[in-house]
A tleap script that builds the chain and sets N, CA, C and O, in Angstrom:
source leaprc.protein.ff14SB
mol = sequence {
  NILE SER ARG LYS GLU ALA GLN LEU ALA TYR
  ARG ALA VAL GLN LEU ARG ALA THR GLU PRO
  GLY ALA MET VAL TRP ASP ILE GLY GLY ALA
  SER PHE GLN MET THR PHE TYR ASN GLN ASP
  LYS ASN GLU TRP SER ILE PHE LYS GLY THR
  LEU ALA SER VAL VAL PHE LYS ASP LEU ILE
  ILE LYS GLN ILE LYS ASN ASN THR LYS LEU
  ASN SER PRO ASN PRO PHE SER ARG SER ASP
  LEU LYS LYS ALA ARG LYS LEU VAL SER GLU
  GLN VAL LYS THR CGLU
}
set mol.1.N position { 6.689 -10.918 3.687 }
set mol.1.CA position { 7.632 -11.965 4.053 }
set mol.1.C position { 8.472 -11.222 4.519 }
set mol.1.O position { 8.773 -10.030 4.457 }
set mol.2.N position { 8.980 -12.586 5.248 }
set mol.2.CA position { 9.710 -12.419 7.043 }
set mol.2.C position { 10.746 -12.393 6.778 }
set mol.2.O position { 11.119 -13.187 5.915 }
set mol.3.N position { 11.642 -11.544 7.338 }
set mol.3.CA position { 13.519 -11.641 7.634 }
set mol.3.C position { 13.912 -12.472 7.448 }
set mol.3.O position { 14.965 -12.327 6.827 }
set mol.4.N position { 13.610 -13.686 7.687 }
set mol.4.CA position { 14.344 -15.336 7.787 }
set mol.4.C position { 14.195 -15.410 5.817 }
set mol.4.O position { 15.213 -15.254 5.143 }
set mol.5.N position { 13.122 -15.604 5.295 }
set mol.5.CA position { 13.307 -15.832 3.923 }
set mol.5.C position { 14.017 -14.751 3.272 }
set mol.5.O position { 14.755 -15.420 2.549 }
set mol.6.N position { 14.308 -13.541 3.026 }
set mol.6.CA position { 14.898 -12.434 2.277 }
set mol.6.C position { 16.460 -12.886 3.212 }
set mol.6.O position { 17.244 -13.359 2.389 }
set mol.7.N position { 16.906 -12.873 4.223 }
set mol.7.CA position { 17.760 -13.386 4.095 }
set mol.7.C position { 18.283 -14.939 2.911 }
set mol.7.O position { 19.131 -14.868 2.021 }
set mol.8.N position { 17.522 -16.117 3.266 }
set mol.8.CA position { 17.225 -17.045 2.898 }
set mol.8.C position { 17.676 -16.784 1.312 }
set mol.8.O position { 18.471 -17.312 0.534 }
set mol.9.N position { 16.754 -15.708 1.267 }
set mol.9.CA position { 16.913 -15.634 -0.964 }
set mol.9.C position { 18.472 -14.795 -0.749 }
set mol.9.O position { 19.409 -14.775 -1.547 }
set mol.10.N position { 18.404 -14.317 0.229 }
set mol.10.CA position { 20.164 -13.418 -0.311 }
set mol.10.C position { 21.246 -14.379 -0.626 }
set mol.10.O position { 22.023 -14.174 -1.559 }
set mol.11.N position { 21.333 -15.783 0.396 }
set mol.11.CA position { 22.340 -16.571 0.160 }
set mol.11.C position { 22.026 -17.257 -0.896 }
set mol.11.O position { 22.777 -18.221 -0.744 }
set mol.12.N position { 21.539 -17.425 -1.719 }
set mol.12.CA position { 20.864 -18.110 -1.892 }
set mol.12.C position { 21.223 -17.851 -2.971 }
set mol.12.O position { 21.855 -18.633 -3.681 }
set mol.13.N position { 20.745 -16.227 -3.420 }
set mol.13.CA position { 21.377 -15.735 -5.038 }
set mol.13.C position { 22.972 -15.643 -4.592 }
set mol.13.O position { 23.388 -16.430 -5.443 }
set mol.14.N position { 23.888 -15.338 -4.034 }
set mol.14.CA position { 25.162 -15.202 -3.436 }
set mol.14.C position { 25.934 -16.648 -3.847 }
set mol.14.O position { 27.055 -16.598 -4.352 }
set mol.15.N position { 25.284 -17.896 -3.605 }
set mol.15.CA position { 25.600 -18.863 -4.171 }
set mol.15.C position { 26.294 -19.098 -5.808 }
set mol.15.O position { 27.235 -19.673 -6.354 }
set mol.16.N position { 25.254 -18.327 -6.096 }
set mol.16.CA position { 25.802 -18.268 -7.589 }
set mol.16.C position { 25.832 -17.079 -8.231 }
set mol.16.O position { 25.134 -16.740 -9.187 }
set mol.17.N position { 26.947 -16.252 -7.480 }
set mol.17.CA position { 26.648 -14.496 -8.069 }
set mol.17.C position { 28.015 -14.869 -8.051 }
set mol.17.O position { 28.450 -15.807 -7.384 }
set mol.18.N position { 29.011 -13.790 -9.126 }
set mol.18.CA position { 30.160 -13.439 -9.490 }
set mol.18.C position { 30.794 -12.371 -9.127 }
set mol.18.O position { 31.977 -12.095 -9.328 }
set mol.19.N position { 29.606 -11.477 -8.327 }
set mol.19.CA position { 30.270 -9.966 -7.439 }
set mol.19.C position { 29.522 -10.904 -5.811 }
set mol.19.O position { 28.420 -11.382 -5.543 }
set mol.20.N position { 30.607 -10.803 -5.206 }
set mol.20.CA position { 30.322 -10.685 -2.925 }
set mol.20.C position { 29.896 -10.104 -3.123 }
set mol.20.O position { 30.134 -9.238 -3.965 }
set mol.21.N position { 28.603 -10.294 -2.157 }
set mol.21.CA position { 28.110 -8.371 -1.491 }
set mol.21.C position { 27.546 -8.334 -2.914 }
set mol.21.O position { 28.465 -8.429 -3.727 }
set mol.22.N position { 27.184 -8.302 -3.085 }
set mol.22.CA position { 25.854 -7.480 -3.798 }
set mol.22.C position { 24.651 -7.575 -3.241 }
set mol.22.O position { 24.622 -8.162 -2.159 }
set mol.23.N position { 23.452 -7.088 -3.750 }
set mol.23.CA position { 21.977 -6.800 -2.704 }
set mol.23.C position { 21.620 -7.353 -4.062 }
set mol.23.O position { 22.047 -7.098 -5.188 }
set mol.24.N position { 20.318 -8.543 -3.421 }
set mol.24.CA position { 19.704 -9.035 -3.894 }
set mol.24.C position { 17.990 -8.881 -4.244 }
set mol.24.O position { 17.245 -8.782 -3.269 }
set mol.25.N position { 17.441 -8.865 -5.502 }
set mol.25.CA position { 16.411 -7.527 -5.653 }
set mol.25.C position { 14.977 -8.940 -5.845 }
set mol.25.O position { 14.532 -9.504 -6.845 }
set mol.26.N position { 14.716 -9.035 -4.673 }
set mol.26.CA position { 12.896 -9.828 -5.048 }
set mol.26.C position { 11.903 -9.464 -5.038 }
set mol.26.O position { 11.230 -8.879 -4.191 }
set mol.27.N position { 11.653 -9.943 -6.452 }
set mol.27.CA position { 9.964 -8.683 -7.074 }
set mol.27.C position { 9.477 -9.886 -7.197 }
set mol.27.O position { 9.802 -10.978 -7.663 }
set mol.28.N position { 8.247 -9.181 -6.423 }
set mol.28.CA position { 6.783 -10.830 -6.922 }
set mol.28.C position { 6.013 -9.884 -6.815 }
set mol.28.O position { 6.219 -8.704 -6.535 }
set mol.29.N position { 4.608 -10.743 -7.176 }
set mol.29.CA position { 3.458 -9.749 -7.709 }
set mol.29.C position { 3.094 -9.346 -6.758 }
set mol.29.O position { 1.879 -9.287 -6.951 }
set mol.30.N position { 3.429 -8.706 -4.987 }
set mol.30.CA position { 2.207 -7.736 -4.354 }
set mol.30.C position { 4.110 -7.540 -3.503 }
set mol.30.O position { 3.911 -6.980 -2.425 }
set mol.31.N position { 4.994 -7.695 -3.600 }
set mol.31.CA position { 5.711 -6.815 -2.642 }
set mol.31.C position { 7.079 -7.081 -3.291 }
set mol.31.O position { 7.396 -7.926 -4.128 }
set mol.32.N position { 7.902 -5.997 -2.591 }
set mol.32.CA position { 9.594 -6.877 -3.996 }
set mol.32.C position { 10.075 -6.531 -2.110 }
set mol.32.O position { 9.378 -5.969 -1.266 }
set mol.33.N position { 11.943 -7.302 -1.897 }
set mol.33.CA position { 12.814 -6.798 -0.838 }
set mol.33.C position { 13.852 -7.112 -1.244 }
set mol.33.O position { 14.172 -8.250 -1.585 }
set mol.34.N position { 14.785 -5.765 -1.270 }
set mol.34.CA position { 16.439 -5.206 -1.305 }
set mol.34.C position { 17.126 -5.556 -0.215 }
set mol.34.O position { 17.056 -4.914 0.833 }
set mol.35.N position { 18.118 -6.998 -0.430 }
set mol.35.CA position { 17.993 -7.504 0.776 }
set mol.35.C position { 20.341 -7.250 0.594 }
set mol.35.O position { 20.865 -7.287 -0.519 }
set mol.36.N position { 21.035 -7.076 1.663 }
set mol.36.CA position { 22.126 -6.344 1.221 }
set mol.36.C position { 22.715 -7.000 2.604 }
set mol.36.O position { 21.983 -7.004 3.594 }
set mol.37.N position { 24.119 -7.590 2.682 }
set mol.37.CA position { 24.238 -8.223 3.416 }
set mol.37.C position { 25.773 -7.287 3.760 }
set mol.37.O position { 26.364 -6.605 2.923 }
set mol.38.N position { 26.172 -7.477 5.156 }
set mol.38.CA position { 27.358 -6.513 5.241 }
set mol.38.C position { 28.230 -6.599 6.039 }
set mol.38.O position { 28.454 -5.979 7.078 }
set mol.39.N position { 29.036 -7.861 5.241 }
set mol.39.CA position { 29.974 -8.487 6.372 }
set mol.39.C position { 31.203 -8.171 6.977 }
set mol.39.O position { 31.980 -9.013 7.428 }
set mol.40.N position { 31.420 -6.659 6.988 }
set mol.40.CA position { 32.373 -6.195 7.721 }
set mol.40.C position { 31.617 -6.000 9.100 }
set mol.40.O position { 31.967 -6.596 10.119 }
set mol.41.N position { 30.842 -5.359 9.064 }
set mol.41.CA position { 30.045 -5.312 10.311 }
set mol.41.C position { 28.363 -7.080 10.641 }
set mol.41.O position { 27.434 -7.413 11.377 }
set mol.42.N position { 28.784 -7.304 9.985 }
set mol.42.CA position { 27.514 -8.680 9.992 }
set mol.42.C position { 26.275 -7.586 10.369 }
set mol.42.O position { 25.685 -7.272 11.402 }
set mol.43.N position { 26.225 -7.242 9.141 }
set mol.43.CA position { 24.584 -6.904 9.454 }
set mol.43.C position { 24.110 -7.014 7.783 }
set mol.43.O position { 24.752 -7.310 6.775 }
set mol.44.N position { 22.626 -6.617 8.012 }
set mol.44.CA position { 21.396 -7.228 7.622 }
set mol.44.C position { 20.030 -5.130 7.098 }
set mol.44.O position { 19.349 -4.209 7.549 }
set mol.45.N position { 20.558 -5.715 6.022 }
set mol.45.CA position { 20.029 -4.867 5.570 }
set mol.45.C position { 18.649 -4.764 4.414 }
set mol.45.O position { 18.661 -4.753 3.183 }
set mol.46.N position { 17.666 -4.707 5.257 }
set mol.46.CA position { 16.620 -5.356 4.400 }
set mol.46.C position { 14.918 -3.763 4.204 }
set mol.46.O position { 14.202 -3.074 4.930 }
set mol.47.N position { 15.205 -4.073 2.529 }
set mol.47.CA position { 13.992 -3.154 2.585 }
set mol.47.C position { 13.074 -4.064 2.168 }
set mol.47.O position { 13.563 -5.095 1.706 }
set mol.48.N position { 11.867 -3.990 2.193 }
set mol.48.CA position { 9.955 -3.777 2.110 }
set mol.48.C position { 9.685 -2.716 1.283 }
set mol.48.O position { 9.923 -1.510 1.354 }
set mol.49.N position { 9.060 -3.521 0.372 }
set mol.49.CA position { 8.180 -2.209 -0.112 }
set mol.49.C position { 6.836 -3.375 -0.369 }
set mol.49.O position { 6.689 -4.464 0.186 }
set mol.50.N position { 5.801 -2.606 -1.577 }
set mol.50.CA position { 4.522 -3.123 -1.709 }
set mol.50.C position { 4.620 -2.703 -2.987 }
set mol.50.O position { 3.520 -2.961 -3.476 }
set mol.51.N position { 5.479 -2.073 -4.030 }
set mol.51.CA position { 5.095 -1.450 -5.285 }
set mol.51.C position { 6.005 -2.635 -5.855 }
set mol.51.O position { 7.209 -2.725 -6.096 }
set mol.52.N position { 4.903 -3.516 -5.969 }
set mol.52.CA position { 5.625 -5.320 -7.583 }
set mol.52.C position { 5.250 -5.529 -8.394 }
set mol.52.O position { 4.531 -4.562 -8.646 }
set mol.53.N position { 5.157 -6.390 -9.368 }
set mol.53.CA position { 4.586 -6.126 -10.553 }
set mol.53.C position { 2.860 -5.846 -10.615 }
set mol.53.O position { 2.234 -4.850 -10.979 }
set mol.54.N position { 2.280 -7.520 -9.962 }
set mol.54.CA position { 1.024 -7.171 -10.293 }
set mol.54.C position { 0.151 -5.672 -10.037 }
set mol.54.O position { -0.701 -5.160 -10.763 }
set mol.55.N position { 0.743 -5.167 -8.654 }
set mol.55.CA position { 0.282 -4.016 -7.578 }
set mol.55.C position { 0.477 -2.750 -8.582 }
set mol.55.O position { -0.370 -1.975 -9.027 }
set mol.56.N position { 2.470 -2.829 -8.871 }
set mol.56.CA position { 2.683 -1.652 -10.534 }
set mol.56.C position { 1.630 -1.761 -11.580 }
set mol.56.O position { 0.967 -0.737 -11.745 }
set mol.57.N position { 1.231 -3.170 -12.596 }
set mol.57.CA position { 0.312 -3.090 -13.273 }
set mol.57.C position { -1.322 -2.850 -12.801 }
set mol.57.O position { -2.226 -2.560 -13.584 }
set mol.58.N position { -1.449 -3.017 -11.517 }
set mol.58.CA position { -2.691 -2.871 -11.125 }
set mol.58.C position { -3.024 -1.214 -11.056 }
set mol.58.O position { -4.085 -0.819 -11.540 }
set mol.59.N position { -1.876 -0.050 -10.303 }
set mol.59.CA position { -2.026 0.776 -10.114 }
set mol.59.C position { -2.112 1.943 -11.968 }
set mol.59.O position { -2.586 3.075 -12.057 }
set mol.60.N position { -1.533 1.174 -13.033 }
set mol.60.CA position { -1.202 1.780 -13.971 }
set mol.60.C position { -2.281 1.697 -14.527 }
set mol.60.O position { -2.571 2.752 -15.091 }
set mol.61.N position { -2.945 0.996 -14.618 }
set mol.61.CA position { -4.569 0.644 -14.935 }
set mol.61.C position { -5.839 1.429 -14.638 }
set mol.61.O position { -6.810 1.691 -15.348 }
set mol.62.N position { -5.437 1.825 -12.942 }
set mol.62.CA position { -6.354 2.304 -12.722 }
set mol.62.C position { -5.985 4.000 -12.020 }
set mol.62.O position { -6.845 4.787 -11.627 }
set mol.63.N position { -4.732 4.196 -12.018 }
set mol.63.CA position { -4.375 6.086 -12.157 }
set mol.63.C position { -3.910 6.138 -13.509 }
set mol.63.O position { -3.227 7.156 -13.397 }
set mol.64.N position { -3.755 5.752 -14.857 }
set mol.64.CA position { -3.413 6.276 -15.225 }
set mol.64.C position { -4.695 5.532 -16.475 }
set mol.64.O position { -5.903 5.764 -16.430 }
set mol.65.N position { -4.246 4.955 -17.134 }
set mol.65.CA position { -5.891 4.477 -18.206 }
set mol.65.C position { -6.781 4.767 -17.344 }
set mol.65.O position { -7.332 5.668 -17.976 }
set mol.66.N position { -7.483 4.683 -16.163 }
set mol.66.CA position { -8.639 5.011 -15.479 }
set mol.66.C position { -9.715 4.377 -15.937 }
set mol.66.O position { -10.748 4.936 -16.306 }
set mol.67.N position { -9.414 2.671 -15.922 }
set mol.67.CA position { -9.961 1.992 -16.725 }
set mol.67.C position { -9.710 1.007 -15.480 }
set mol.67.O position { -8.531 0.661 -15.413 }
set mol.68.N position { -10.609 0.427 -14.391 }
set mol.68.CA position { -10.774 -1.060 -14.015 }
set mol.68.C position { -11.292 -2.304 -14.320 }
set mol.68.O position { -11.220 -3.280 -13.573 }
set mol.69.N position { -11.797 -2.280 -15.373 }
set mol.69.CA position { -11.904 -3.691 -16.707 }
set mol.69.C position { -10.520 -3.783 -17.733 }
set mol.69.O position { -10.530 -4.648 -18.609 }
set mol.70.N position { -9.453 -2.964 -17.616 }
set mol.70.CA position { -8.379 -3.615 -18.570 }
set mol.70.C position { -7.962 -5.020 -17.453 }
set mol.70.O position { -8.210 -5.075 -16.248 }
set mol.71.N position { -7.374 -5.909 -18.175 }
set mol.71.CA position { -5.945 -6.723 -17.922 }
set mol.71.C position { -4.911 -6.374 -18.010 }
set mol.71.O position { -4.327 -6.874 -17.049 }
set mol.72.N position { -3.974 -5.576 -18.787 }
set mol.72.CA position { -2.847 -4.822 -18.870 }
set mol.72.C position { -3.167 -3.006 -19.354 }
set mol.72.O position { -4.264 -2.511 -19.610 }
set mol.73.N position { -2.302 -2.568 -19.357 }
set mol.73.CA position { -1.377 -1.352 -19.418 }
set mol.73.C position { -1.602 -1.715 -20.833 }
set mol.73.O position { -2.773 -1.675 -21.211 }
set mol.74.N position { -1.145 -1.890 -21.262 }
set mol.74.CA position { -0.857 -1.558 -22.765 }
set mol.74.C position { -1.724 -1.754 -23.613 }
set mol.74.O position { -2.519 -2.680 -23.457 }
set mol.75.N position { -1.811 -0.487 -25.309 }
set mol.75.CA position { -0.410 -0.055 -25.787 }
set mol.75.C position { -0.243 0.860 -23.854 }
set mol.75.O position { -0.732 0.687 -22.737 }
set mol.76.N position { 0.888 1.934 -24.611 }
set mol.76.CA position { 1.315 2.804 -23.363 }
set mol.76.C position { 2.125 3.054 -24.038 }
set mol.76.O position { 3.071 2.426 -24.512 }
set mol.77.N position { 1.406 5.020 -24.184 }
set mol.77.CA position { 1.349 6.406 -24.440 }
set mol.77.C position { 2.698 6.907 -24.189 }
set mol.77.O position { 3.444 6.485 -23.305 }
set mol.78.N position { 3.021 8.050 -25.218 }
set mol.78.CA position { 4.469 8.795 -24.241 }
set mol.78.C position { 3.843 9.269 -23.413 }
set mol.78.O position { 4.686 9.407 -22.527 }
set mol.79.N position { 2.404 9.853 -22.809 }
set mol.79.CA position { 2.200 10.600 -21.856 }
set mol.79.C position { 1.857 9.796 -20.661 }
set mol.79.O position { 1.930 10.167 -19.490 }
set mol.80.N position { 1.325 8.190 -21.289 }
set mol.80.CA position { 0.905 6.812 -20.191 }
set mol.80.C position { 2.405 7.286 -19.604 }
set mol.80.O position { 2.480 7.911 -18.546 }
set mol.81.N position { 3.962 6.818 -20.635 }
set mol.81.CA position { 5.261 6.585 -19.759 }
set mol.81.C position { 5.248 8.105 -19.002 }
set mol.81.O position { 5.918 8.091 -17.970 }
set mol.82.N position { 4.869 8.892 -19.188 }
set mol.82.CA position { 5.384 10.610 -18.051 }
set mol.82.C position { 4.545 9.779 -16.808 }
set mol.82.O position { 4.972 9.645 -15.662 }
set mol.83.N position { 3.567 9.385 -17.198 }
set mol.83.CA position { 2.322 9.426 -15.437 }
set mol.83.C position { 3.222 8.320 -14.994 }
set mol.83.O position { 3.644 8.514 -13.854 }
set mol.84.N position { 3.629 7.251 -15.536 }
set mol.84.CA position { 3.871 6.266 -15.165 }
set mol.84.C position { 4.856 6.685 -14.510 }
set mol.84.O position { 4.614 7.238 -13.437 }
set mol.85.N position { 6.066 6.565 -14.899 }
set mol.85.CA position { 7.637 7.782 -14.185 }
set mol.85.C position { 6.934 8.363 -12.483 }
set mol.85.O position { 7.064 7.996 -11.315 }
set mol.86.N position { 6.161 9.461 -13.227 }
set mol.86.CA position { 5.792 9.969 -11.665 }
set mol.86.C position { 5.119 9.512 -10.654 }
set mol.86.O position { 5.180 10.051 -9.549 }
set mol.87.N position { 4.301 8.329 -10.934 }
set mol.87.CA position { 3.558 7.173 -9.707 }
set mol.87.C position { 4.447 6.853 -9.111 }
set mol.87.O position { 4.260 6.917 -7.896 }
set mol.88.N position { 6.088 6.268 -9.641 }
set mol.88.CA position { 6.781 5.464 -9.177 }
set mol.88.C position { 7.629 5.950 -8.651 }
set mol.88.O position { 8.202 5.157 -7.905 }
set mol.89.N position { 8.201 7.306 -8.657 }
set mol.89.CA position { 8.534 8.359 -8.400 }
set mol.89.C position { 8.060 8.630 -7.296 }
set mol.89.O position { 8.979 8.553 -6.481 }
set mol.90.N position { 6.693 9.036 -6.587 }
set mol.90.CA position { 6.202 9.143 -5.802 }
set mol.90.C position { 5.646 8.095 -4.164 }
set mol.90.O position { 5.534 8.198 -2.943 }
set mol.91.N position { 5.394 6.817 -5.697 }
set mol.91.CA position { 5.297 5.601 -4.519 }
set mol.91.C position { 7.196 5.204 -3.689 }
set mol.91.O position { 7.451 4.895 -2.525 }
set mol.92.N position { 7.724 5.307 -4.341 }
set mol.92.CA position { 9.144 5.460 -4.120 }
set mol.92.C position { 9.349 5.787 -2.014 }
set mol.92.O position { 9.486 5.159 -0.965 }
set mol.93.N position { 9.213 7.419 -2.630 }
set mol.93.CA position { 9.209 8.319 -1.196 }
set mol.93.C position { 8.390 7.747 -0.530 }
set mol.93.O position { 8.417 8.564 0.390 }
set mol.94.N position { 7.960 7.315 -0.336 }
set mol.94.CA position { 6.847 6.282 0.866 }
set mol.94.C position { 7.079 5.894 1.126 }
set mol.94.O position { 7.448 6.087 2.285 }
set mol.95.N position { 7.225 4.925 0.629 }
set mol.95.CA position { 8.087 3.298 0.908 }
set mol.95.C position { 8.918 3.484 1.978 }
set mol.95.O position { 9.618 2.557 2.384 }
savepdb mol mol.pdb
quit
């Protein structure tokens, strides 16, 4: 996603937002962006990452379920949940 696209998504959400200056989280199948605009400083903050819905689902199937033939990570056990939380925290630290 380009910087311009992130800014446009932010502005579109702000047209309907009840809280001015909120952060906008745009999550897709392969990427996500968190966008914030600081009016006081006239400064954009855009965080981009690759841990989006489809990517995360595929990571769970591959790394937690150990099965690349599945289409869904469900059913999800308590053990799977613990492993998924650990996987998320590891991914967030590296992005």
